[in-house]
C-alpha positions in Angstrom: -13.5 -145.4 -20.0 -15.5 -143.0 -18.5 -12.2 -140.4 -18.1 -11.7 -140.8 -21.0 -15.4 -139.6 -21.8 -14.9 -136.9 -19.7 -12.2 -135.5 -21.1 -13.6 -135.6 -24.2 -16.2 -133.7 -23.5 -14.4 -130.9 -21.6 -12.0 -130.5 -24.7 -15.4 -130.0 -26.8 -16.9 -127.6 -24.7 -13.4 -126.0 -24.4 -13.3 -125.7 -28.4 -16.9 -124.3 -28.4 -16.2 -121.6 -26.2 -13.1 -121.0 -28.4 -15.0 -120.9 -31.0 -17.9 -118.6 -29.8 -14.8 -115.5 -29.0 -13.3 -116.1 -32.3 -16.6 -115.5 -33.8 -17.5 -112.5 -31.5 -14.0 -111.0 -32.8 -14.6 -111.3 -36.0 -18.2 -110.2 -36.1 -17.2 -106.7 -33.9 -14.7 -106.3 -36.6 -16.5 -106.5 -39.6 -19.2 -104.1 -38.1 -16.5 -100.9 -37.7 -16.7 -101.8 -41.9 -20.0 -102.2 -41.9 -22.6 -98.8 -41.5 -22.0 -95.8 -39.4 -24.3 -92.7 -39.1 -22.8 -89.3 -37.8 -25.0 -86.1 -36.6 -22.5 -83.5 -36.4 -24.7 -80.8 -34.1 -22.2 -78.5 -35.1 -22.7 -78.0 -38.8 -26.4 -79.8 -38.8 -25.1 -82.4 -40.7 -25.8 -86.0 -41.0 -23.2 -88.0 -42.4 -23.8 -92.1 -43.8 -20.7 -94.2 -44.1 -21.4 -97.7 -45.8 -18.7 -100.7 -46.1 -15.8 -98.0 -45.0 -16.5 -95.2 -47.5 -18.3 -91.7 -47.2 -21.7 -92.2 -48.4 -23.7 -89.4 -48.9 -24.0 -86.5 -46.7 -27.5 -84.3 -45.4 -28.6 -81.4 -43.5 -30.6 -82.3 -40.7 -32.1 -80.3 -37.2 -31.1 -80.6 -34.1 -32.2 -79.6 -30.7 -33.3 -75.6 -29.8 -30.6 -76.4 -27.0 -27.0 -77.7 -26.8 -28.2 -79.8 -24.2 -31.5 -80.8 -25.8 -29.7 -83.6 -28.3 -27.9 -85.9 -26.3 -24.4 -86.3 -27.8 -22.7 -90.4 -27.6 -22.7 -93.2 -29.5 -26.0 -94.9 -30.0 -27.5 -98.2 -31.5 -30.6 -97.8 -33.9 -33.0 -100.0 -32.5 -36.3 -98.8 -34.0 -37.0 -98.6 -38.0 -40.5 -97.5 -37.7 -42.7 -96.2 -40.9 -45.7 -93.5 -40.6 -44.9 -93.9 -36.8 -47.9 -91.6 -34.9 -47.8 -88.4 -32.7 -48.9 -89.7 -29.8 -48.2 -86.4 -28.1 -51.1 -84.7 -30.4 -52.9 -87.8 -31.7 -51.8 -87.4 -35.5 -52.5 -90.9 -37.3 -48.5 -92.0 -38.8 -49.0 -90.9 -42.4 -50.7 -87.6 -41.8 -48.7 -84.4 -43.3 -49.5 -82.6 -40.3 -46.9 -85.1 -38.8 -44.1 -83.5 -37.4 -42.0 -87.0 -37.2 -43.1 -87.3 -41.0 -43.2 -91.3 -42.0 -40.2 -92.6 -41.2 -38.2 -93.4 -37.5 -35.1 -94.4 -37.0 -35.6 -94.8 -32.9 -32.0 -94.6 -31.0 -31.4 -96.3 -28.0 -30.3 -94.0 -25.7 -29.8 -94.3 -22.0 -33.2 -96.1 -20.8 -35.3 -95.2 -23.6 -35.6 -98.2 -26.3 -36.0 -96.2 -29.7 -39.4 -94.2 -28.5 -38.0 -91.2 -26.9 -34.9 -89.7 -29.3 -35.1 -90.8 -33.6 -33.7 -89.4 -36.8 -36.7 -89.0 -38.0 -38.6 -86.4 -41.2 -40.6 -83.5 -40.6 -43.3 -81.2 -41.2 -41.7 -78.6 -42.0 -39.0 -78.3 -44.8 -38.1 -75.0 -43.8 -37.2 -76.1 -40.9 -33.9 -78.1 -41.3 -30.9 -76.8 -40.9 -31.5 -75.1 -37.7 -31.6 -76.3 -34.2 -35.6 -76.3 -33.4 -36.3 -79.4 -32.4 -37.2 -81.2 -28.6 -34.0 -83.8 -28.8 -34.7 -85.7 -32.3 -32.7 -84.5 -35.4 -34.7 -83.9 -38.5 -34.1 -84.7 -41.8 -35.9 -83.6 -45.4 -38.1 -85.9 -45.7 -36.6 -87.3 -49.0 -33.3 -87.8 -47.7 -35.1 -90.1 -44.9 -37.1 -92.6 -46.6 -33.8 -93.0 -48.7 -31.4 -93.2 -45.3 -34.4 -95.3 -43.9 -33.9 -97.8 -46.9 -30.3 -98.1 -46.6 -29.4 -98.3 -43.0 -29.6 -102.0 -41.0 -31.7 -102.2 -37.9 -28.7 -102.2 -35.3 -25.8 -99.9 -36.7 -25.1 -97.0 -34.7 -25.5 -93.6 -34.9 -22.7 -91.1 -33.2 -23.4 -87.6 -32.3 -21.2 -85.0 -31.6 -20.4 -81.3 -31.9 -17.1 -80.9 -33.2 -14.9 -79.0 -35.7 -13.1 -82.4 -37.3 -14.2 -83.4 -40.7 -16.8 -86.7 -41.0 -13.5 -88.9 -42.1 -11.9 -88.6 -38.9 -15.0 -88.4 -36.4 -15.2 -91.7 -38.2 -11.9 -93.0 -37.3 -12.0 -91.7 -33.6 -15.1 -93.9 -33.2 -13.4 -96.8 -34.6 -15.2 -97.2 -37.6 -12.3 -98.4 -40.4 -12.5 -96.4 -43.3 -11.5 -97.3 -46.8 -9.2 -95.0 -48.2 -8.0 -96.5 -51.7 -11.1 -95.1 -54.0 -9.3 -92.3 -55.5 -8.6 -91.7 -59.3 -4.2 -91.5 -58.7 -4.1 -91.5 -62.6 -3.2 -88.4 -64.9 -6.3 -85.7 -66.2 -6.5 -83.8 -69.6 -8.9 -80.8 -70.6 -8.4 -80.4 -74.6 -5.0 -81.7 -74.6 -3.4 -79.7 -71.4 -2.8 -81.7 -68.3 -4.9 -80.5 -65.6 -4.7 -81.2 -61.5 -7.5 -81.6 -59.7 -7.4 -80.5 -55.5 -10.9 -83.0 -55.2 -9.8 -86.3 -56.5 -11.8 -88.1 -59.2 -13.2 -91.2 -56.5 -13.5 -94.7 -57.5 -16.9 -96.1 -56.5 -18.7 -98.9 -57.1 -16.3 -99.3 -60.7 -17.0 -95.8 -61.7 -15.2 -92.6 -61.9 -16.7 -89.8 -60.5 -15.7 -85.9 -61.1 -16.0 -83.4 -58.5 -18.9 -81.5 -59.9 -17.8 -77.6 -58.8 -13.8 -78.1 -59.6 -14.7 -80.8 -62.6 -16.4 -78.2 -64.1 -15.1 -75.4 -64.0 -11.9 -76.7 -65.5 -14.7 -76.7 -68.6 -14.5 -73.0 -68.5 -18.2 -73.2 -66.3 -20.3 -71.7 -63.7 -21.5 -73.8 -60.6 -24.3 -72.6 -58.1 -25.2 -75.3 -55.2 -28.4 -74.3 -53.3 -28.1 -75.9 -50.1 -31.3 -75.3 -49.1 -33.1 -78.0 -52.1 -29.3 -79.7 -52.4 -29.7 -78.5 -56.3 -26.8 -77.2 -58.2 -27.1 -74.9 -61.5 -23.9 -75.3 -63.9 -23.5 -72.9 -66.9 -20.9 -74.9 -68.9 -20.6 -73.2 -72.7 -23.9 -73.2 -74.3 -25.4 -75.7 -71.6 -27.5 -75.1 -68.7 -27.7 -77.8 -66.1 -29.5 -77.7 -63.1 -29.4 -81.2 -61.0 -31.2 -82.3 -58.0 -28.1 -84.7 -55.6 -28.5 -87.5 -55.4 -30.7 -87.9 -58.3 -31.4 -89.8 -61.4 -31.7 -87.3 -63.9 -31.0 -83.6 -64.7 -32.2 -81.3 -67.2 -30.1 -80.1 -70.0 -31.3 -76.7 -71.4 -34.4 -77.7 -69.7 -35.2 -81.3 -71.1 -34.9 -84.2 -69.3 -31.5 -86.9 -69.1 -31.7 -89.8 -67.3 -28.1 -90.1 -65.7 -26.4 -92.5 -63.0 -27.5 -90.9 -59.9 -24.6 -88.7 -58.0 -23.5 -89.1 -55.1 -23.2 -86.4 -52.2 -19.9 -87.1 -50.5 -18.3 -84.8 -47.8 -20.3 -82.2 -48.9 -19.0 -82.2 -52.3 -21.5 -83.1 -55.0 -19.5 -85.9 -56.8 -21.1 -87.0 -60.9 -20.4 -90.0 -63.0 -17.6 -89.5 -65.4 -19.7 -91.5 -68.1 -22.4 -88.4 -67.9 -20.4 -85.7 -68.4 -20.9 -86.1 -72.0 -24.3 -85.7 -71.7 -24.2 -82.7 -69.0 -22.1 -80.6 -70.7 -21.4 -81.7 -74.3 -17.7 -82.4 -73.9 -16.5 -85.7 -75.5 -14.7 -87.5 -73.0 -12.7 -90.6 -72.8 -10.9 -93.0 -70.5 -7.8 -95.0 -71.1 -7.6 -97.6 -68.5 -3.9 -98.8 -69.4 -2.7 -95.6 -69.3 -4.7 -94.9 -66.3 -6.4 -91.4 -68.0 -9.4 -89.3 -68.4 -9.8 -86.9 -71.4 -12.3 -84.2 -72.0 -12.7 -82.4 -75.3 -15.0 -79.2 -75.5 -16.9 -80.0 -78.2 -16.4 -78.1 -82.0 
């Protein structure tokens, strides 16, 4: 009887051990499809991946010299609002604080999120340049958005590369979801068109690549990377829109819309909002997998 109890206890322990290994494996697999930040020092761009997709890209500033901003894969171990700048005794949230008001601390070597970070700034003109002592600076509006999206425990990969963000993500072991491209037909004024940059399906919505899409409508598109604002002229409509915002100015009047997406350095606008912005009629035929855009009369 004692031997039976002993073997029962052993078998139970083994089952728990096996189960724990299975759980760890599934958690690691899920993590590869969760969130990932990639900073490319060669282009001074940051990409945010979420649920297997490239969600957004942002301009950043990095180290004054190539060795100052470390390269590798680092965990985000701290999320702090209004972190003081201890070196010069500047309070958190002070407009003079060079750290801005958001801090995503990275575990680099023996530092635990206190030395290297993705953070805001007190000089918006520095973004896009090589000016920091090692941290990654972002526009304050961008880091506030990213801070609310990214989870503590996610990873940031820092590289200097000519590869695309998708390639870098795959090389880092991140599982990409590539099944979001619209494979149907696109017609403009009754004529079928081919887009080099595909219409994307994001969160059950179709998104049109703004530059190429508005180009098919006879539009002219100008992009200002400093303030991330696009100005487009389509027919009698002049559209001014800041990337990822939920409004646009059409001939000077504010128009509400679903937020645009900045993906792989390309701006995408919701297809259903193209009518509001350009005046074109937009028709979507789900059965035939067909999108039709018709110019105003």
